[in-house]
C-alpha positions in Angstrom: 104.9 108.1 129.2 102.2 110.6 128.2 99.4 108.2 127.7 96.5 108.3 125.3 94.4 111.3 124.5 91.3 111.5 126.6 88.3 113.7 125.7 86.4 115.6 128.3 82.9 117.1 128.4 82.0 120.1 130.4 79.0 122.4 130.5 78.7 126.1 131.1 75.6 128.1 131.7 75.7 131.4 129.9 73.1 134.2 130.3 71.2 133.0 127.2 71.7 129.3 127.6 73.8 126.2 128.2 77.0 125.4 126.2 78.9 122.2 126.1 82.7 122.1 125.7 84.4 119.0 124.3 88.2 119.1 124.8 90.8 116.8 123.3 93.1 116.5 126.3 96.7 115.3 125.8 98.7 118.4 125.2 102.1 116.7 125.7 101.3 114.6 122.5 99.5 117.5 120.6 96.0 116.0 121.5 96.5 113.3 118.9 93.5 111.3 117.7 93.2 107.8 118.9 90.3 105.3 118.7 89.3 106.1 122.2 89.3 109.8 121.6 87.2 109.5 118.5 84.7 107.2 120.2 84.5 109.6 123.2 83.7 112.6 120.9 80.6 110.7 119.7 79.7 109.7 123.2 80.1 113.2 124.5 78.0 114.7 121.7 75.2 112.2 122.5 75.3 113.1 126.2 75.3 116.8 125.4 72.4 116.5 123.0 70.3 114.8 125.6 70.1 118.1 127.5 67.1 120.0 126.0 68.6 123.3 127.3 71.8 122.8 125.2 72.3 125.8 122.8 75.8 125.3 121.4 78.9 123.1 121.5 82.6 124.1 121.5 85.2 121.6 120.3 88.8 122.4 121.2 92.2 121.0 122.3 94.0 121.4 125.6 97.1 123.6 125.9 98.4 126.4 123.7 100.2 124.4 121.0 97.6 122.3 119.2 94.0 121.9 118.5 94.9 118.4 117.4 98.0 117.0 115.8 96.0 114.5 113.7 96.1 110.8 113.9 98.6 108.9 116.1 101.4 107.8 113.8 101.7 104.6 115.7 98.1 103.8 114.9 98.6 104.5 111.2 101.7 102.4 111.0 99.9 99.3 112.4 96.9 99.3 110.0 96.0 96.7 107.4 93.3 97.0 104.8 90.6 95.8 107.2 91.7 97.8 110.2 92.3 100.8 108.0 88.6 100.7 107.0 87.5 100.4 110.6 89.7 103.2 111.8 88.8 105.7 109.1 85.2 104.9 109.7 85.7 106.1 113.3 86.9 109.4 112.0 83.9 109.7 109.8 81.5 108.8 112.6 83.0 111.6 114.8 82.7 114.1 112.0 79.2 112.9 111.2 78.2 113.3 114.8 79.4 116.9 114.8 77.4 117.7 111.6 74.3 115.9 113.0 74.5 117.7 116.3 71.2 119.7 116.5 72.9 122.9 117.8 75.8 124.9 116.3 79.3 123.5 116.9 82.2 126.0 117.1 85.7 124.8 116.6 88.1 126.7 118.8 91.4 126.2 117.0 94.3 127.0 119.3 97.3 125.7 117.4 98.2 123.0 114.9 95.2 121.4 113.1 96.5 118.5 111.1 94.9 115.8 109.0 92.0 114.2 110.7 91.8 117.2 113.0 91.1 119.4 110.1 88.3 117.0 109.0 86.8 117.4 112.5 87.1 121.2 112.2 85.5 121.2 108.8 82.6 119.2 110.2 81.9 122.0 112.7 79.6 124.9 111.8 82.1 127.7 112.6 85.8 127.9 113.1 87.7 130.4 115.2 91.5 130.3 115.1 94.4 131.8 117.0 96.8 133.7 114.7 99.4 131.0 115.6 97.2 128.2 114.2 98.5 126.1 111.3 96.4 123.9 109.0 97.6 120.9 106.9 96.4 117.7 105.2 99.7 115.8 104.9 98.3 112.3 104.4 99.8 111.9 100.8 103.2 112.4 102.3 102.5 109.2 104.4 101.4 107.3 101.4 97.6 107.6 102.0 94.9 109.9 100.6 92.9 112.4 102.6 89.4 111.0 102.8 86.0 111.1 104.6 85.1 114.6 105.6 88.0 116.1 103.7 85.3 116.0 101.1 83.9 119.1 102.8 86.9 121.1 101.9 85.9 122.0 98.3 82.6 123.3 99.7 84.4 125.5 102.2 87.4 126.8 100.2 86.8 125.8 96.5 88.1 122.9 94.5 91.5 124.3 93.6 92.5 125.3 97.2 91.2 122.0 98.5 93.4 120.2 95.9 96.3 122.3 97.0 95.9 121.2 100.6 95.4 117.5 100.0 97.8 117.1 97.1 100.8 119.1 98.3 100.4 118.5 102.0 101.7 122.1 102.6 100.7 123.8 105.8 99.0 127.2 105.7 98.8 129.7 108.5 95.7 131.3 110.1 95.8 134.4 107.9 95.7 132.4 104.7 93.1 130.0 106.2 90.9 133.1 106.8 91.5 134.5 103.3 90.6 131.1 101.8 87.4 130.7 103.9 88.7 127.8 105.9 88.0 129.6 109.1 85.6 132.4 109.9 87.6 134.4 112.5 91.2 134.8 113.5 92.5 136.5 116.6 95.5 136.6 118.9 95.9 133.6 121.1 95.3 135.6 124.2 91.9 136.7 122.9 90.8 133.3 121.6 88.5 132.6 124.5 87.1 136.1 124.3 86.4 135.7 120.6 84.9 132.3 121.1 82.6 133.7 123.8 81.6 136.6 121.6 80.6 134.1 118.9 78.6 132.1 121.3 76.8 135.2 122.5 75.9 136.0 118.9 74.6 132.5 118.3 72.6 132.5 121.5 70.8 135.7 120.5 68.9 133.6 118.0 65.8 131.7 118.9 66.6 128.2 120.1 64.2 126.4 117.7 65.0 128.8 114.8 68.8 128.1 115.3 68.2 124.3 115.3 66.2 124.7 112.1 68.8 126.8 110.5 71.5 124.2 111.3 69.4 121.5 109.6 69.0 123.7 106.6 72.7 124.7 106.3 73.6 121.0 106.3 70.9 120.2 103.7 72.1 123.1 101.5 75.6 121.5 101.4 74.2 118.2 100.4 71.0 118.5 98.4 70.1 119.9 95.0 68.8 123.5 94.9 65.1 122.6 94.3 65.1 120.2 97.3 66.8 122.8 99.5 64.2 125.4 98.6 61.3 123.0 99.3 62.8 122.1 102.6 63.3 125.7 103.5 59.6 126.5 102.9 58.7 123.6 105.1 61.0 124.8 107.9 59.7 128.3 107.7 56.1 127.2 108.0 56.9 124.8 110.8 58.5 127.6 112.8 55.1 129.1 113.3 53.9 125.9 115.0 55.5 127.3 118.2 55.1 130.7 119.7 58.8 131.5 119.3 58.3 133.8 116.3 55.4 135.7 117.9 57.3 136.3 121.2 60.5 137.4 119.5 58.8 139.7 117.0 56.8 141.3 119.8 60.0 141.8 121.8 61.7 143.3 118.8 58.8 145.8 118.3 58.9 146.8 122.0 62.6 147.4 121.9 62.3 149.4 118.7 59.6 151.6 120.3 61.8 152.2 123.3 64.7 153.3 121.1 
């Protein structure tokens, strides 16, 4: 008996700020998604966001085999129209919480990333994959469509490639995922933590408030018409000068340039 997937939350203090790590933890069952796991993702994000020192979040799966093997087949087989609506709404709420998180969320993809797991990864801001990772949306092979945040896939990889994933159900490897734009970095499994840390270091070099504003804008750019996106961008730029973050960082940049 391997039990249900639990989801853990841990914090790490890096030189430039605090990072939260949310881990799907049931490697014996490929960290499959259950109702409890989806609810815990939302709860952990809310708990992490309450910390004003939070600078970034990492979402990953335990073990070396899977980021997440998707939704528990037993759960899917027991759904009816009403419970199907309730369950898929849980997946959407977890994805929406990742997108609404005020700081960047990095998906550390350490293996299989299937179905609902790929929707979670798509809802993150950046995706780093081990070269052994595999990505698929096999729902049509089970008689159901890919839905909710699968709608992000055309924005990430284009309409044709998104159709290929959700209509054929074929799995693609990490190299193809990188070429398609589904992930931003691919590395060897043994260097996955190092590459994730390097990405976090790059993110944390940015100003805390500027990075939060940038995340808000990136989300808006995906959803809003161009004119609205430009207007909001002007507002965010002006608002950034309500704090002293630009002055301090520009002064520091000038000092460092003078020293060089």
